[in-house]
Gaussian input, Z-matrix of N, CA and C with variables (Angstrom, degrees):
# hf/3-21g

backbone

0 1
 N
 C     1     B1
 C     2     B2     1     A1
 N     3     B3     2     A2     1     D1
 C     4     B4     3     A3     2     D2
 C     5     B5     4     A4     3     D3
 N     6     B6     5     A5     4     D4
 C     7     B7     6     A6     5     D5
 C     8     B8     7     A7     6     D6
 N     9     B9     8     A8     7     D7
 C    10    B10     9     A9     8     D8
 C    11    B11    10    A10     9     D9
 N    12    B12    11    A11    10    D10
 C    13    B13    12    A12    11    D11
 C    14    B14    13    A13    12    D12
 N    15    B15    14    A14    13    D13
 C    16    B16    15    A15    14    D14
 C    17    B17    16    A16    15    D15
 N    18    B18    17    A17    16    D16
 C    19    B19    18    A18    17    D17
 C    20    B20    19    A19    18    D18
 N    21    B21    20    A20    19    D19
 C    22    B22    21    A21    20    D20
 C    23    B23    22    A22    21    D21
 N    24    B24    23    A23    22    D22
 C    25    B25    24    A24    23    D23
 C    26    B26    25    A25    24    D24
 N    27    B27    26    A26    25    D25
 C    28    B28    27    A27    26    D26
 C    29    B29    28    A28    27    D27
 N    30    B30    29    A29    28    D28
 C    31    B31    30    A30    29    D29
 C    32    B32    31    A31    30    D30
 N    33    B33    32    A32    31    D31
 C    34    B34    33    A33    32    D32
 C    35    B35    34    A34    33    D33
 N    36    B36    35    A35    34    D34
 C    37    B37    36    A36    35    D35
 C    38    B38    37    A37    36    D36
 N    39    B39    38    A38    37    D37
 C    40    B40    39    A39    38    D38
 C    41    B41    40    A40    39    D39
 N    42    B42    41    A41    40    D40
 C    43    B43    42    A42    41    D41
 C    44    B44    43    A43    42    D42
 N    45    B45    44    A44    43    D43
 C    46    B46    45    A45    44    D44
 C    47    B47    46    A46    45    D45
 N    48    B48    47    A47    46    D46
 C    49    B49    48    A48    47    D47
 C    50    B50    49    A49    48    D48
 N    51    B51    50    A50    49    D49
 C    52    B52    51    A51    50    D50
 C    53    B53    52    A52    51    D51
 N    54    B54    53    A53    52    D52
 C    55    B55    54    A54    53    D53
 C    56    B56    55    A55    54    D54
 N    57    B57    56    A56    55    D55
 C    58    B58    57    A57    56    D56
 C    59    B59    58    A58    57    D57
 N    60    B60    59    A59    58    D58
 C    61    B61    60    A60    59    D59
 C    62    B62    61    A61    60    D60
 N    63    B63    62    A62    61    D61
 C    64    B64    63    A63    62    D62
 C    65    B65    64    A64    63    D63
 N    66    B66    65    A65    64    D64
 C    67    B67    66    A66    65    D65
 C    68    B68    67    A67    66    D66
 N    69    B69    68    A68    67    D67
 C    70    B70    69    A69    68    D68
 C    71    B71    70    A70    69    D69
 N    72    B72    71    A71    70    D70
 C    73    B73    72    A72    71    D71
 C    74    B74    73    A73    72    D72
 N    75    B75    74    A74    73    D73
 C    76    B76    75    A75    74    D74
 C    77    B77    76    A76    75    D75
 N    78    B78    77    A77    76    D76
 C    79    B79    78    A78    77    D77
 C    80    B80    79    A79    78    D78
 N    81    B81    80    A80    79    D79
 C    82    B82    81    A81    80    D80
 C    83    B83    82    A82    81    D81
 N    84    B84    83    A83    82    D82
 C    85    B85    84    A84    83    D83
 C    86    B86    85    A85    84    D84
 N    87    B87    86    A86    85    D85
 C    88    B88    87    A87    86    D86
 C    89    B89    88    A88    87    D87
 N    90    B90    89    A89    88    D88
 C    91    B91    90    A90    89    D89
 C    92    B92    91    A91    90    D90
 N    93    B93    92    A92    91    D91
 C    94    B94    93    A93    92    D92
 C    95    B95    94    A94    93    D93
 N    96    B96    95    A95    94    D94
 C    97    B97    96    A96    95    D95
 C    98    B98    97    A97    96    D96
 N    99    B99    98    A98    97    D97
 C   100   B100    99    A99    98    D98
 C   101   B101   100   A100    99    D99
 N   102   B102   101   A101   100   D100
 C   103   B103   102   A102   101   D101
 C   104   B104   103   A103   102   D102
 N   105   B105   104   A104   103   D103
 C   106   B106   105   A105   104   D104
 C   107   B107   106   A106   105   D105
 N   108   B108   107   A107   106   D106
 C   109   B109   108   A108   107   D107
 C   110   B110   109   A109   108   D108
 N   111   B111   110   A110   109   D109
 C   112   B112   111   A111   110   D110
 C   113   B113   112   A112   111   D111
 N   114   B114   113   A113   112   D112
 C   115   B115   114   A114   113   D113
 C   116   B116   115   A115   114   D114
 N   117   B117   116   A116   115   D115
 C   118   B118   117   A117   116   D116
 C   119   B119   118   A118   117   D117
 N   120   B120   119   A119   118   D118
 C   121   B121   120   A120   119   D119
 C   122   B122   121   A121   120   D120
 N   123   B123   122   A122   121   D121
 C   124   B124   123   A123   122   D122
 C   125   B125   124   A124   123   D123
 N   126   B126   125   A125   124   D124
 C   127   B127   126   A126   125   D125
 C   128   B128   127   A127   126   D126
 N   129   B129   128   A128   127   D127
 C   130   B130   129   A129   128   D128
 C   131   B131   130   A130   129   D129
 N   132   B132   131   A131   130   D130
 C   133   B133   132   A132   131   D131
 C   134   B134   133   A133   132   D132
 N   135   B135   134   A134   133   D133
 C   136   B136   135   A135   134   D134
 C   137   B137   136   A136   135   D135
 N   138   B138   137   A137   136   D136
 C   139   B139   138   A138   137   D137
 C   140   B140   139   A139   138   D138
 N   141   B141   140   A140   139   D139
 C   142   B142   141   A141   140   D140
 C   143   B143   142   A142   141   D141
 N   144   B144   143   A143   142   D142
 C   145   B145   144   A144   143   D143
 C   146   B146   145   A145   144   D144
 N   147   B147   146   A146   145   D145
 C   148   B148   147   A147   146   D146
 C   149   B149   148   A148   147   D147
 N   150   B150   149   A149   148   D148
 C   151   B151   150   A150   149   D149
 C   152   B152   151   A151   150   D150
 N   153   B153   152   A152   151   D151
 C   154   B154   153   A153   152   D152
 C   155   B155   154   A154   153   D153
 N   156   B156   155   A155   154   D154
 C   157   B157   156   A156   155   D155
 C   158   B158   157   A157   156   D156
 N   159   B159   158   A158   157   D157
 C   160   B160   159   A159   158   D158
 C   161   B161   160   A160   159   D159
 N   162   B162   161   A161   160   D160
 C   163   B163   162   A162   161   D161
 C   164   B164   163   A163   162   D162
 N   165   B165   164   A164   163   D163
 C   166   B166   165   A165   164   D164
 C   167   B167   166   A166   165   D165
 N   168   B168   167   A167   166   D166
 C   169   B169   168   A168   167   D167
 C   170   B170   169   A169   168   D168
 N   171   B171   170   A170   169   D169
 C   172   B172   171   A171   170   D170
 C   173   B173   172   A172   171   D171
 N   174   B174   173   A173   172   D172
 C   175   B175   174   A174   173   D173
 C   176   B176   175   A175   174   D174
 N   177   B177   176   A176   175   D175
 C   178   B178   177   A177   176   D176
 C   179   B179   178   A178   177   D177
 N   180   B180   179   A179   178   D178
 C   181   B181   180   A180   179   D179
 C   182   B182   181   A181   180   D180
 N   183   B183   182   A182   181   D181
 C   184   B184   183   A183   182   D182
 C   185   B185   184   A184   183   D183
 N   186   B186   185   A185   184   D184
 C   187   B187   186   A186   185   D185
 C   188   B188   187   A187   186   D186
 N   189   B189   188   A188   187   D187
 C   190   B190   189   A189   188   D188
 C   191   B191   190   A190   189   D189

   B1=1.4642
   B2=1.5353
   B3=1.3323
   B4=1.4742
   B5=1.5292
   B6=1.3340
   B7=1.4723
   B8=1.5241
   B9=1.3221
   B10=1.4616
   B11=1.5307
   B12=1.3294
   B13=1.4694
   B14=1.5239
   B15=1.3210
   B16=1.4687
   B17=1.5194
   B18=1.3128
   B19=1.4559
   B20=1.5242
   B21=1.3189
   B22=1.4631
   B23=1.5231
   B24=1.3277
   B25=1.4615
   B26=1.5312
   B27=1.3247
   B28=1.4692
   B29=1.5200
   B30=1.3472
   B31=1.4687
   B32=1.5229
   B33=1.3235
   B34=1.4700
   B35=1.5285
   B36=1.3356
   B37=1.4645
   B38=1.5257
   B39=1.3324
   B40=1.4680
   B41=1.5256
   B42=1.3327
   B43=1.4642
   B44=1.5310
   B45=1.3181
   B46=1.4701
   B47=1.5293
   B48=1.3239
   B49=1.4689
   B50=1.5302
   B51=1.3260
   B52=1.4733
   B53=1.5261
   B54=1.3319
   B55=1.4706
   B56=1.5269
   B57=1.3318
   B58=1.4645
   B59=1.5274
   B60=1.3117
   B61=1.4685
   B62=1.5246
   B63=1.3431
   B64=1.4703
   B65=1.5252
   B66=1.3319
   B67=1.4708
   B68=1.5272
   B69=1.3143
   B70=1.4591
   B71=1.5249
   B72=1.3285
   B73=1.4615
   B74=1.5296
   B75=1.3355
   B76=1.4678
   B77=1.5268
   B78=1.3345
   B79=1.4660
   B80=1.5209
   B81=1.3271
   B82=1.4625
   B83=1.5234
   B84=1.3467
   B85=1.4675
   B86=1.5291
   B87=1.3266
   B88=1.4650
   B89=1.5257
   B90=1.3291
   B91=1.4674
   B92=1.5260
   B93=1.3363
   B94=1.4608
   B95=1.5259
   B96=1.3369
   B97=1.4694
   B98=1.5222
   B99=1.3328
   B100=1.4647
   B101=1.5248
   B102=1.3251
   B103=1.4607
   B104=1.5316
   B105=1.3466
   B106=1.4640
   B107=1.5242
   B108=1.3413
   B109=1.4710
   B110=1.5214
   B111=1.3351
   B112=1.4584
   B113=1.5212
   B114=1.3348
   B115=1.4620
   B116=1.5267
   B117=1.3488
   B118=1.4642
   B119=1.5258
   B120=1.3463
   B121=1.4647
   B122=1.5224
   B123=1.3213
   B124=1.4647
   B125=1.5242
   B126=1.3355
   B127=1.4608
   B128=1.5220
   B129=1.3433
   B130=1.4607
   B131=1.5221
   B132=1.3207
   B133=1.4657
   B134=1.5237
   B135=1.3361
   B136=1.4698
   B137=1.5284
   B138=1.3372
   B139=1.4674
   B140=1.5281
   B141=1.3385
   B142=1.4709
   B143=1.5251
   B144=1.3269
   B145=1.4646
   B146=1.5287
   B147=1.3255
   B148=1.4635
   B149=1.5123
   B150=1.3259
   B151=1.4632
   B152=1.5230
   B153=1.3216
   B154=1.4714
   B155=1.5280
   B156=1.3377
   B157=1.4630
   B158=1.5238
   B159=1.3376
   B160=1.4644
   B161=1.5295
   B162=1.3405
   B163=1.4642
   B164=1.5266
   B165=1.3292
   B166=1.4644
   B167=1.5298
   B168=1.3173
   B169=1.4667
   B170=1.5271
   B171=1.3473
   B172=1.4659
   B173=1.5294
   B174=1.3245
   B175=1.4750
   B176=1.5314
   B177=1.3287
   B178=1.4681
   B179=1.5271
   B180=1.3354
   B181=1.4597
   B182=1.5237
   B183=1.3291
   B184=1.4646
   B185=1.5206
   B186=1.3324
   B187=1.4657
   B188=1.5317
   B189=1.3248
   B190=1.4772
   B191=1.5366
   A1=110.51
   A2=115.24
   A3=120.06
   A4=109.99
   A5=115.77
   A6=121.29
   A7=110.55
   A8=116.30
   A9=121.94
   A10=110.71
   A11=116.67
   A12=121.03
   A13=111.14
   A14=116.02
   A15=120.58
   A16=110.62
   A17=115.75
   A18=121.81
   A19=110.51
   A20=116.52
   A21=121.90
   A22=110.43
   A23=115.51
   A24=120.81
   A25=110.60
   A26=116.22
   A27=121.87
   A28=110.59
   A29=115.24
   A30=120.68
   A31=110.21
   A32=115.91
   A33=120.65
   A34=109.82
   A35=116.49
   A36=120.43
   A37=111.81
   A38=116.87
   A39=119.81
   A40=112.39
   A41=117.18
   A42=120.82
   A43=113.07
   A44=116.09
   A45=120.10
   A46=112.25
   A47=116.90
   A48=120.42
   A49=112.47
   A50=116.86
   A51=120.40
   A52=110.44
   A53=115.84
   A54=120.80
   A55=108.78
   A56=117.75
   A57=120.26
   A58=112.55
   A59=114.95
   A60=121.39
   A61=112.81
   A62=116.98
   A63=121.40
   A64=111.18
   A65=116.26
   A66=121.52
   A67=109.65
   A68=116.21
   A69=121.76
   A70=110.54
   A71=115.72
   A72=121.53
   A73=110.32
   A74=116.32
   A75=121.61
   A76=110.93
   A77=116.10
   A78=121.35
   A79=110.20
   A80=116.23
   A81=121.03
   A82=110.98
   A83=116.51
   A84=120.97
   A85=109.74
   A86=116.60
   A87=121.96
   A88=110.60
   A89=116.21
   A90=122.11
   A91=111.02
   A92=116.56
   A93=120.92
   A94=111.08
   A95=116.67
   A96=121.24
   A97=110.78
   A98=116.05
   A99=120.35
   A100=110.96
   A101=116.30
   A102=121.81
   A103=110.02
   A104=115.80
   A105=121.19
   A106=111.08
   A107=115.58
   A108=120.51
   A109=110.18
   A110=116.87
   A111=120.66
   A112=110.72
   A113=116.05
   A114=120.95
   A115=110.80
   A116=116.33
   A117=120.52
   A118=111.43
   A119=116.15
   A120=120.51
   A121=110.38
   A122=116.50
   A123=122.24
   A124=110.44
   A125=115.94
   A126=123.14
   A127=110.80
   A128=116.52
   A129=121.10
   A130=111.48
   A131=117.26
   A132=121.25
   A133=110.40
   A134=117.13
   A135=121.90
   A136=110.02
   A137=116.91
   A138=121.56
   A139=110.31
   A140=116.20
   A141=121.60
   A142=110.90
   A143=116.00
   A144=122.01
   A145=109.94
   A146=116.25
   A147=121.99
   A148=111.76
   A149=116.81
   A150=121.24
   A151=111.50
   A152=116.27
   A153=120.11
   A154=110.55
   A155=116.66
   A156=120.57
   A157=111.30
   A158=116.75
   A159=120.66
   A160=110.47
   A161=116.68
   A162=122.30
   A163=110.25
   A164=115.73
   A165=121.51
   A166=110.27
   A167=116.24
   A168=122.78
   A169=110.34
   A170=116.96
   A171=122.50
   A172=109.98
   A173=116.85
   A174=121.31
   A175=110.20
   A176=117.11
   A177=121.11
   A178=111.29
   A179=117.43
   A180=120.45
   A181=115.23
   A182=118.03
   A183=119.34
   A184=114.26
   A185=118.35
   A186=120.02
   A187=111.24
   A188=116.56
   A189=120.82
   A190=109.27
   D1=-48.65
   D2=-178.67
   D3=-65.95
   D4=-42.83
   D5=-179.89
   D6=-60.21
   D7=-42.36
   D8=179.68
   D9=-61.69
   D10=-43.56
   D11=178.76
   D12=-62.15
   D13=-42.89
   D14=178.67
   D15=-62.96
   D16=-40.87
   D17=179.37
   D18=-61.97
   D19=-44.64
   D20=178.36
   D21=-60.36
   D22=-42.99
   D23=-179.92
   D24=-61.02
   D25=-43.42
   D26=177.83
   D27=-60.05
   D28=-44.54
   D29=179.59
   D30=-59.36
   D31=-46.07
   D32=-178.56
   D33=-61.97
   D34=-42.96
   D35=-179.58
   D36=-66.42
   D37=-39.07
   D38=-176.82
   D39=-74.19
   D40=-30.96
   D41=-178.33
   D42=-94.16
   D43=10.10
   D44=-175.35
   D45=-60.95
   D46=-35.62
   D47=-175.94
   D48=-97.03
   D49=-13.41
   D50=-179.10
   D51=-90.43
   D52=-53.02
   D53=179.48
   D54=-77.79
   D55=141.40
   D56=174.60
   D57=-58.08
   D58=156.94
   D59=-172.33
   D60=-60.13
   D61=-38.52
   D62=-177.23
   D63=-60.54
   D64=-48.02
   D65=-178.60
   D66=-65.96
   D67=-40.34
   D68=178.68
   D69=-60.48
   D70=-42.82
   D71=179.40
   D72=-62.62
   D73=-42.94
   D74=178.15
   D75=-60.71
   D76=-44.46
   D77=178.25
   D78=-59.02
   D79=-44.75
   D80=-177.59
   D81=-65.89
   D82=-41.15
   D83=179.11
   D84=-62.93
   D85=-44.06
   D86=178.27
   D87=-59.76
   D88=-42.89
   D89=179.39
   D90=-62.32
   D91=-42.73
   D92=179.67
   D93=-66.35
   D94=-39.37
   D95=177.80
   D96=-61.22
   D97=-43.02
   D98=178.42
   D99=-62.58
   D100=-40.14
   D101=178.28
   D102=-59.58
   D103=-45.42
   D104=179.11
   D105=-63.43
   D106=-42.16
   D107=179.45
   D108=-58.33
   D109=-47.16
   D110=-179.75
   D111=-61.72
   D112=-40.89
   D113=-178.97
   D114=-63.18
   D115=-44.97
   D116=179.74
   D117=-65.67
   D118=-39.64
   D119=178.60
   D120=-60.22
   D121=-44.58
   D122=179.08
   D123=-62.31
   D124=-44.77
   D125=-179.51
   D126=-59.60
   D127=-49.22
   D128=-179.67
   D129=-65.87
   D130=-35.80
   D131=178.27
   D132=-63.48
   D133=-42.73
   D134=179.05
   D135=-63.39
   D136=-44.21
   D137=178.65
   D138=-60.93
   D139=-46.53
   D140=-179.79
   D141=-60.00
   D142=-42.76
   D143=179.37
   D144=-61.48
   D145=-45.38
   D146=178.87
   D147=-59.98
   D148=-46.49
   D149=-179.65
   D150=-63.37
   D151=-43.17
   D152=-178.33
   D153=-64.68
   D154=-40.48
   D155=179.61
   D156=-66.32
   D157=-43.14
   D158=-179.85
   D159=-66.54
   D160=-37.45
   D161=178.88
   D162=-62.85
   D163=-43.07
   D164=178.52
   D165=-63.17
   D166=-41.84
   D167=179.63
   D168=-61.65
   D169=-44.49
   D170=-179.97
   D171=-62.84
   D172=-45.12
   D173=179.71
   D174=-61.15
   D175=-44.39
   D176=-178.19
   D177=-62.69
   D178=-40.84
   D179=-171.27
   D180=-90.52
   D181=-30.88
   D182=-172.79
   D183=-112.45
   D184=-7.39
   D185=-177.48
   D186=-110.20
   D187=34.06
   D188=-178.67
   D189=-80.80

């Protein structure tokens, strides 16, 4: 995931003078959106993991 992001960044930097500015801007916006998506996915996964662990703990201790 990290390697892919770095690769995209390199591509954007190398094509900065070849591709027109508008297309370059679109590419960069798309890249940033993907970065945010990954961040939110990770965040929600951590929350879900926490809830599932706490739920298991509650069942073990109070549902005997």
